[in-house]
N, C-alpha and C positions, 0 to 999 in steps of 0.2 A: 703833341697835344694829348692831354689826358682826358678821357671821356668818363664822366661819373654819372651813372643812371640811378634814380631812385628805384626801389624794388618794384613799384607800380609801373614805372616807365620800362624797366627791363622786361617784366612779364608781358606787357603790351607789345613791345618790339619783338620778343621771341615768338609770340603768336603770329606775327606778320613777317617772319623770315629773318629777323635780326639785322635788318638793314634800315638806316635812316639817312635823311638828307637835311642839312642845315643850309638854308639858302637866303641870300640877301633879299630884302624887300625894297624894290626900286620905286620911288615915288617922285613924280615930276612936280616939284613945288619950289617956290622961292624961299620958303621959310618952314621952320618946324624942326623938332629934334630928331636925331637918327632913330629909326625904328629897330626893335630887336629882330633877329632873323626869324624866318619861318622854319619850323621843324615839322617834318612829316615822315611817316614810315615809307620805306621803299627807296629805290634809287631814283635819281633825277631822270627826266626824259632823255637828256643828252649829257653824258658825263664830262664833256669838254668843259673846262673852266672849274672843275672840282678837284680838290685834293682828297685822296682816299686814305683813310686811317682804319686800321683793324685793331681791335682790342677785346679780349675776353669773349670771343665768338660773335662780336658785333662788327658791322662794317658801317663806317661813317663817311658820307660824301659831304665835304665841307667846301662851300663856295669860296673861290679865290678872290672874290670881290670884298669879302669880309676880312677884317684884321685878324691875324693869327692870335689865338688865345692859348695860354699854357694849360688851362683847365676849362672844360665845358661841362656844366651841370644841367642835366635834362630831367624834367619831372613830367608826370602825367596829370593833367587837370581833368576831373570828371564832373560833367554837368548833367548827369543822369543819362540821357540817350546820346549825348555828344561827349567825346573825349578829345583832348588836345594835348599834344606834346609842346613843352615850352622850355626855353633856356632860362634858368632861374638866376644865374649869376651874370647877366648881361649888363654891362655899363659901357658908355662910350670910352674909347681908348683916348687918353690925353694926347 
């Protein structure tokens, strides 16, 4: 898997140790579209169930409940006092 970070996301993650987690969002519902994964700085609480990738000084923990992707693009959304990492190229796998 290739990890592509925007300059803002890379700077944000470097300031927090260069580790990120991409985790599935589990929703108990009978209907609704698949949600994009949650992206956050740092390792997961329990690394069991995660595939670890390393690239360009970053460590990615990728939830094995998610479909593998050849490319994962991460950006940083800035809402003033709140910042959020997001996957920008997430679409359901056919």
